[in-house]
C-alpha positions as CSV (number, residue, x, y, z in Angstrom):
1,X,-63.1,-30.0,36.0
2,X,-64.5,-29.7,32.5
3,X,-62.2,-30.8,29.8
4,X,-59.9,-32.8,32.0
5,X,-58.8,-36.1,30.6
6,X,-60.7,-39.2,31.8
7,X,-58.3,-41.6,33.6
8,X,-60.7,-44.4,32.5
9,X,-60.0,-43.8,28.9
10,X,-57.3,-46.3,27.6
11,X,-55.2,-44.0,25.5
12,X,-51.7,-45.0,26.6
13,X,-49.6,-47.6,24.9
14,X,-49.2,-50.8,26.9
15,X,-46.1,-51.5,29.0
16,X,-44.0,-54.5,28.5
17,X,-45.3,-55.9,31.8
18,X,-48.9,-55.6,30.6
19,X,-48.0,-57.4,27.3
20,X,-46.2,-60.2,29.2
21,X,-49.2,-60.7,31.5
22,X,-51.6,-60.9,28.6
23,X,-49.4,-63.6,27.0
24,X,-49.4,-65.6,30.2
25,X,-53.2,-65.5,30.2
26,X,-53.2,-66.9,26.7
27,X,-54.2,-63.5,25.2
28,X,-52.0,-63.4,22.1
29,X,-52.7,-62.1,18.6
30,X,-53.5,-65.1,16.4
31,X,-54.9,-65.5,12.9
32,X,-56.9,-68.6,11.9
33,X,-56.3,-67.7,8.3
34,X,-52.6,-68.6,8.7
35,X,-53.6,-72.1,9.8
36,X,-56.0,-72.3,6.8
37,X,-53.2,-71.2,4.5
38,X,-51.0,-73.9,5.9
39,X,-53.8,-76.5,5.4
40,X,-54.2,-75.5,1.8
41,X,-50.4,-75.8,1.3
42,X,-50.6,-79.3,2.8
43,X,-53.4,-80.2,0.4
44,X,-51.3,-78.8,-2.5
45,X,-48.3,-81.0,-1.4
46,X,-50.7,-83.9,-1.1
47,X,-52.2,-83.4,-4.6
48,X,-48.8,-82.8,-6.2
49,X,-46.8,-85.5,-4.5
50,X,-48.8,-88.0,-2.4
51,X,-52.0,-88.0,-4.5
52,X,-51.0,-90.9,-6.8
53,X,-49.8,-93.0,-3.9
54,X,-53.1,-92.4,-2.0
55,X,-55.2,-93.2,-5.0
56,X,-53.4,-96.5,-5.4
57,X,-53.8,-97.3,-1.7
58,X,-57.5,-96.6,-1.8
59,X,-57.9,-98.7,-4.9
60,X,-56.0,-101.6,-3.2
61,X,-58.2,-101.2,-0.1
62,X,-61.5,-101.5,-2.1
63,X,-60.3,-103.9,-4.8
64,X,-61.1,-107.2,-2.9
65,X,-64.6,-105.9,-2.2
66,X,-65.1,-105.2,-5.9
67,X,-63.4,-108.2,-7.4
68,X,-64.7,-110.8,-5.0
69,X,-67.9,-109.6,-3.4
70,X,-69.0,-113.2,-2.8
71,X,-66.2,-113.6,-0.2
72,X,-67.9,-111.1,2.1
73,X,-70.9,-112.8,3.7
74,X,-73.5,-110.3,5.1
75,X,-76.0,-112.7,6.6
76,X,-76.0,-111.1,10.1
77,X,-75.5,-107.5,11.4
78,X,-72.2,-108.8,12.9
79,X,-71.0,-109.7,9.4
80,X,-71.8,-106.2,8.1
81,X,-70.1,-104.6,11.1
82,X,-67.0,-106.8,10.5
83,X,-66.8,-105.8,6.8
84,X,-67.3,-102.1,7.7
85,X,-64.5,-102.2,10.2
86,X,-62.3,-104.0,7.6
87,X,-62.9,-101.3,5.0
88,X,-62.5,-98.5,7.5
89,X,-59.2,-99.9,8.7
90,X,-57.9,-100.1,5.2
91,X,-59.0,-96.7,4.3
92,X,-57.8,-95.3,7.6
93,X,-54.3,-96.7,7.1
94,X,-54.2,-95.1,3.6
95,X,-55.4,-91.7,4.8
96,X,-53.2,-91.6,7.9
97,X,-50.4,-89.7,6.1
98,X,-53.1,-87.1,5.0
99,X,-54.3,-86.7,8.5
100,X,-50.8,-86.3,9.8
101,X,-49.9,-83.8,7.2
102,X,-53.0,-81.6,7.9
103,X,-52.3,-81.8,11.7
104,X,-48.7,-80.8,11.2
105,X,-49.8,-78.0,9.0
106,X,-52.2,-76.6,11.6
107,X,-49.5,-76.9,14.3
108,X,-46.9,-75.2,12.1
109,X,-49.3,-72.4,11.4
110,X,-49.8,-71.8,15.2
111,X,-46.1,-72.1,16.0
112,X,-45.2,-69.7,13.3
113,X,-47.2,-67.0,15.1
114,X,-45.9,-68.0,18.5
115,X,-49.5,-68.4,19.6
116,X,-49.3,-71.7,21.5
117,X,-49.7,-70.7,25.1
118,X,-50.8,-73.1,27.8
119,X,-53.2,-71.0,30.1
120,X,-56.0,-72.2,32.3
121,X,-57.5,-68.7,32.3
122,X,-58.8,-69.2,28.7
123,X,-60.9,-72.3,29.6
124,X,-62.3,-71.1,33.0
125,X,-66.0,-70.5,32.9
126,X,-67.0,-66.8,33.1
127,X,-70.5,-65.5,33.9
128,X,-69.9,-62.5,31.6
129,X,-70.1,-64.8,28.7
130,X,-73.6,-65.7,29.6
131,X,-74.8,-62.1,29.7
132,X,-77.3,-61.4,26.9
133,X,-76.2,-57.8,26.8
134,X,-72.6,-58.8,26.4
135,X,-73.5,-61.3,23.8
136,X,-75.5,-58.6,21.9
137,X,-72.5,-56.3,22.0
138,X,-70.2,-59.0,20.7
139,X,-72.6,-59.8,17.9
140,X,-72.4,-56.3,16.5
141,X,-68.8,-55.6,17.4
142,X,-66.1,-54.5,15.1
143,X,-64.4,-57.9,15.5
144,X,-67.5,-59.7,14.2
145,X,-67.7,-57.2,11.3
146,X,-64.1,-58.0,10.3
147,X,-64.8,-61.7,10.6
148,X,-67.8,-61.4,8.3
149,X,-65.7,-59.4,5.8
150,X,-63.0,-62.0,5.9
151,X,-65.5,-64.8,5.3
152,X,-66.9,-62.9,2.4
153,X,-63.5,-62.2,1.0
154,X,-62.6,-65.9,1.2
155,X,-65.8,-67.1,-0.5
156,X,-65.2,-64.5,-3.2
157,X,-61.6,-65.3,-3.7
158,X,-62.1,-69.1,-3.8
159,X,-65.1,-68.7,-6.1
160,X,-63.0,-66.6,-8.5
161,X,-60.2,-69.2,-8.4
162,X,-62.6,-72.0,-9.3
163,X,-64.2,-69.9,-12.1
164,X,-60.8,-69.1,-13.6
165,X,-59.0,-72.4,-13.2
166,X,-62.0,-74.8,-13.9
167,X,-63.4,-72.5,-16.6
168,X,-60.2,-72.7,-18.5
169,X,-60.3,-76.5,-18.4
170,X,-64.0,-76.9,-19.5
171,X,-63.1,-77.2,-23.2
172,X,-60.6,-79.9,-22.4
173,X,-63.1,-81.7,-20.2
174,X,-65.4,-82.3,-23.2
175,X,-62.4,-83.7,-25.1
176,X,-61.6,-86.0,-22.2
177,X,-64.9,-87.8,-22.6
178,X,-63.7,-89.3,-25.9
179,X,-60.1,-90.0,-24.7
180,X,-58.6,-92.9,-22.9
181,X,-60.1,-93.2,-19.3
182,X,-56.7,-94.0,-18.0
183,X,-55.7,-90.4,-18.7
184,X,-58.5,-89.0,-16.6
185,X,-56.9,-89.2,-13.1
186,X,-53.7,-87.5,-14.3
187,X,-55.7,-84.7,-15.9
188,X,-57.9,-84.3,-12.8
189,X,-54.7,-84.2,-10.6
190,X,-53.3,-81.4,-12.8
191,X,-56.5,-79.4,-12.4
192,X,-56.6,-80.0,-8.7
193,X,-53.0,-78.7,-8.3
194,X,-53.7,-75.6,-10.4
195,X,-56.8,-74.9,-8.4
196,X,-55.1,-75.4,-5.0
197,X,-52.2,-73.2,-6.1
198,X,-54.6,-70.4,-7.0
199,X,-56.5,-70.8,-3.8
200,X,-53.3,-70.9,-1.8
201,X,-52.2,-67.5,-3.2
202,X,-55.6,-66.0,-2.3
203,X,-55.7,-67.4,1.2
204,X,-52.1,-66.3,1.8
205,X,-53.0,-62.7,0.9
206,X,-56.0,-62.8,3.2
207,X,-53.8,-64.4,6.0
208,X,-51.2,-61.7,5.8
209,X,-53.8,-58.9,6.0
210,X,-55.5,-60.7,8.9
211,X,-52.2,-61.1,10.8
212,X,-51.6,-57.4,10.6
213,X,-55.2,-56.7,11.7
214,X,-55.0,-59.1,14.6
215,X,-51.8,-57.6,15.9
216,X,-53.0,-54.0,15.6
217,X,-56.3,-54.9,17.2
218,X,-54.5,-56.8,20.0
219,X,-52.2,-53.9,20.7
220,X,-55.2,-51.5,20.8
221,X,-57.0,-53.8,23.3
222,X,-54.0,-53.8,25.5
223,X,-53.9,-50.0,25.9
224,X,-53.9,-48.7,29.4
225,X,-55.5,-45.7,31.1
226,X,-53.4,-43.1,33.0
227,X,-54.7,-44.6,36.3
228,X,-53.5,-48.1,35.3
229,X,-50.1,-46.7,34.4
230,X,-49.8,-45.1,37.8
231,X,-50.9,-48.2,39.5
232,X,-48.4,-50.4,37.7
233,X,-45.6,-47.9,38.4
234,X,-46.5,-48.0,42.1
235,X,-46.5,-51.8,42.1
236,X,-43.2,-52.0,40.3
237,X,-41.7,-49.6,42.8
238,X,-42.6,-52.1,45.5
239,X,-42.8,-51.8,49.3
240,X,-40.9,-48.8,50.7
241,X,-39.6,-51.1,53.5
242,X,-38.4,-53.6,50.9
243,X,-36.7,-50.8,49.0
244,X,-34.9,-49.6,52.1
245,X,-33.8,-53.1,52.9
246,X,-32.4,-53.5,49.3
247,X,-30.5,-50.2,49.6
248,X,-29.1,-51.3,52.9
249,X,-27.9,-54.6,51.4
250,X,-26.3,-52.7,48.6
251,X,-24.5,-50.4,51.0
252,X,-23.3,-53.4,53.0
253,X,-21.9,-55.1,49.9
254,X,-20.2,-51.9,48.8
255,X,-18.7,-51.5,52.3
256,X,-17.4,-55.0,52.3
257,X,-15.8,-54.5,48.9
258,X,-14.3,-51.3,50.3
259,X,-12.7,-53.0,53.3
260,X,-11.4,-55.8,51.0
261,X,-9.5,-53.1,49.0
262,X,-8.2,-51.3,52.1
263,X,-5.0,-53.4,52.5
264,X,-3.8,-52.2,49.1
265,X,-3.9,-48.6,50.3
266,X,-0.8,-46.5,50.5
267,X,-2.0,-44.1,53.2
268,X,-5.1,-43.3,55.3
269,X,-5.7,-39.6,55.8
270,X,-7.7,-38.9,59.0
271,X,-9.4,-36.0,60.8
272,X,-8.4,-37.8,63.1
273,X,-11.7,-39.1,64.5
274,X,-14.5,-37.9,62.3
275,X,-13.2,-38.6,58.7
276,X,-10.9,-41.2,57.2
277,X,-9.9,-41.5,53.5
278,X,-7.7,-44.4,52.2
279,X,-5.6,-43.6,49.1
280,X,-3.7,-46.0,46.9
281,X,-0.8,-44.6,44.8
282,X,0.2,-47.1,42.1
283,X,1.4,-45.6,38.8
284,X,1.0,-49.0,37.1
285,X,-2.8,-48.9,37.8
286,X,-3.6,-45.2,37.7
287,X,-1.9,-41.8,36.9
288,X,-3.0,-40.3,40.2
289,X,-3.8,-41.5,43.7
290,X,-7.1,-43.4,43.9
291,X,-9.6,-43.5,46.8
292,X,-10.1,-47.1,47.9
293,X,-12.1,-46.4,51.1
294,X,-13.7,-43.5,53.0
295,X,-16.1,-43.0,55.8
296,X,-17.3,-40.9,58.8
297,X,-17.4,-41.6,62.5
298,X,-17.9,-45.4,63.1
299,X,-16.9,-46.3,59.5
300,X,-13.9,-44.0,59.9
301,X,-13.0,-45.9,63.1
302,X,-13.2,-49.2,61.3
303,X,-11.0,-47.9,58.5
304,X,-8.4,-46.9,60.9
305,X,-8.5,-50.2,62.7
306,X,-8.3,-52.1,59.5
307,X,-5.4,-50.0,58.3
308,X,-3.5,-50.5,61.5
309,X,-4.2,-54.3,61.2
310,X,-2.6,-54.3,57.7
311,X,0.2,-51.8,58.5
312,X,-1.2,-49.1,56.3
313,X,0.2,-45.7,57.6
314,X,-2.2,-43.2,59.2
315,X,-1.6,-39.5,58.6
316,X,-3.6,-36.8,60.5
317,X,-4.5,-33.9,58.2
318,X,-8.0,-32.7,59.1
319,X,-8.5,-30.1,56.3
320,X,-7.3,-32.6,53.6
321,X,-9.4,-35.4,55.1
322,X,-12.6,-33.3,55.0
323,X,-11.9,-32.1,51.5
324,X,-11.1,-35.6,50.1
325,X,-14.2,-37.1,51.8
326,X,-16.4,-34.4,50.2
327,X,-14.8,-34.4,46.7
328,X,-13.8,-37.9,45.8
329,X,-15.8,-41.1,45.5
330,X,-14.5,-44.7,46.1
331,X,-12.7,-45.9,43.0
332,X,-12.1,-42.4,41.6
333,X,-8.8,-40.5,41.3
334,X,-8.1,-37.6,43.5
335,X,-9.2,-34.2,41.9
336,X,-6.3,-32.1,40.5
337,X,-6.8,-29.3,43.1
338,X,-5.7,-31.8,45.8
339,X,-2.7,-33.1,43.9
340,X,-0.2,-30.9,45.9
341,X,-1.5,-31.7,49.3
342,X,-1.9,-35.5,48.5
343,X,1.6,-35.5,47.0
344,X,3.1,-34.2,50.2
345,X,1.3,-36.9,52.3
346,X,2.4,-39.6,49.9
347,X,6.0,-38.4,49.8
348,X,6.0,-38.3,53.6
349,X,4.7,-41.9,53.8
350,X,7.1,-43.2,51.1
351,X,10.1,-41.5,52.9
352,X,9.1,-43.2,56.1
353,X,8.9,-46.6,54.4
354,X,12.3,-46.0,52.9
355,X,13.9,-45.1,56.2
356,X,12.3,-48.2,57.8
357,X,13.7,-50.4,55.0
358,X,17.2,-48.9,55.4
359,X,17.1,-49.3,59.2
């Protein structure tokens, strides 16, 4: 029929089950810009706090090579390799805190988004990734366009930060040529901190916008068609036989609870064979008699047997038994229209108990 909605169109918001399954597959909204922002923050901390210590460490690592070059004999390739390993080891030990800081920053950026999901589905080879047509579509997709714009924005923002921060220091750079060389590292450290701070602000702004875009894009990709919604609903409903079994188990549990409450009943009103309704009259627990058990036929028979076993009186009143069975549920108080008839039955039972006690 013309104009009918296409079930293949994914226009419906995803269900929680669809979102949970996507997360299990490792399909979660993530922003690489958040990790980049955390790395810049780590560099800022490094330049502001750890920079002088790293500089001294690097100087100490290279100082023997500069002060006493004659101590390092390079007559064979093995000698050169040994010196290289010595220098690399010294530099590596100095830069180890830097590597640890950058690694922690990247991990923190991922954890902050809740995007660390272990899933084998993401690393399984897929033939669709080798399709030239699919690759062509990905090349000119909206996602790649956004990535290009993000890259352009980062280059522009970082270039602007360099122009503003470094341009402001160019005049002072000329003066530093004539100043004490010992002041140069401190000045360069200050410029580096100012530059990294400006870059951090720019990258943070881009990261926030990217996080919003990634989440909106992820939600849109998780949308479902009407057919998918129907299929998921059918699956969630489950097998009809299983549903029937579950209902039966619930009925059995309810019946067991009912028979457990039966000994507390005051009286059982019977049909006498087709209906049985057990009532409890206890003013400390309820203002009116409460139904603790009811049933028909075989269940009514079990109620009568259980009542006899626990010395609960049986009173035959077919009209009242049918009316109570129809109008009151287990655990509910008797309806007001039945107060008079129930009161007569309860009074009769209590009088019998009183006579038995006196006798």
